[in-house]
C-alpha positions in Angstrom: -20.7 9.3 -0.2 -18.0 6.9 -1.4 -18.5 3.2 -1.0 -15.9 1.1 0.9 -14.5 -1.9 -0.9 -15.1 -5.2 0.8 -12.2 -7.0 2.5 -12.1 -9.8 -0.1 -12.0 -7.2 -2.9 -9.2 -5.3 -1.3 -7.2 -8.4 -0.6 -7.6 -9.6 -4.2 -6.5 -6.2 -5.6 -3.5 -6.1 -3.3 -2.5 -9.7 -4.2 -2.1 -8.6 -7.8 1.0 -6.6 -6.8 2.9 -9.7 -5.5 5.4 -11.7 -7.5 4.2 -15.2 -8.0 6.9 -16.7 -5.7 5.8 -14.3 -2.9 2.1 -14.8 -2.9 2.1 -16.7 0.4 4.2 -14.0 2.2 1.7 -11.4 1.0 -1.3 -13.5 2.0 0.1 -14.0 5.5 0.4 -10.2 5.9 -2.9 -9.2 4.4 -4.8 -11.8 6.6 -3.7 -10.0 9.8 -4.3 -6.4 8.7 -7.4 -4.5 9.7 -9.8 -3.2 7.0 -8.4 0.3 7.6 -4.9 -0.9 6.9 -6.0 -2.7 3.7 -7.7 0.5 2.6 -4.6 2.5 3.3 -2.5 0.2 1.2 -5.0 0.4 -1.7 -5.1 4.2 -1.4 -1.3 4.3 -1.3 -0.8 2.1 -4.4 -3.5 4.1 -6.2 -1.7 7.3 -5.3 1.6 5.9 -6.6 -0.1 5.2 -9.9 -1.7 8.6 -10.1 1.5 10.6 -9.4 3.8 8.3 -11.3 4.5 11.0 -13.8 6.5 12.9 -11.2 10.2 12.4 -11.5 12.0 11.0 -8.4 9.0 11.3 -6.2 9.7 9.7 -2.8 7.3 7.6 -0.8 6.8 10.4 1.6 5.9 12.8 -1.2 3.4 10.4 -2.6 1.7 9.8 0.7 1.8 13.5 1.6 0.1 14.4 -1.6 -2.7 11.9 -1.8 -3.1 10.0 1.5 -3.9 11.9 4.8 -1.2 10.8 7.3 -2.7 11.8 10.6 -0.9 10.7 13.9 0.0 7.3 12.6 2.5 8.3 9.8 5.3 6.0 11.1 2.9 3.0 11.2 1.7 3.8 7.6 5.2 4.0 6.3 6.2 0.8 8.0 3.1 -0.9 6.6 3.8 0.3 3.1 7.4 -0.9 3.4 6.5 -4.3 4.7 4.0 -4.8 2.0 6.5 -3.8 -0.7 9.1 -6.1 0.7 6.8 -9.1 0.8 5.6 -8.3 -2.8 9.2 -8.2 -4.0 9.6 -4.6 -4.9 11.4 -1.6 -3.4 9.9 1.7 -2.2 12.4 4.5 -2.7 12.9 6.6 0.4 14.8 9.9 0.1 
């Protein structure tokens, strides 16, 4: 059985993606997210790293390959987009 990371560990890992001038924006978002949402973001970013060798892979492709979407796909895409915006990077959607 896989262990679940603690909330502080997830937040710290996710903060690492923010540009220095955007840390407060990211902090404000992460503080209001549920543990499940934090875990999704961590899984999503991990998936992006693992499949980064694929050329022109869209966000939907990455999520579809490595993160089960379930009934809340729109919410997950919005969450990933908001996190990316606050961190100061762009998620390519095709």
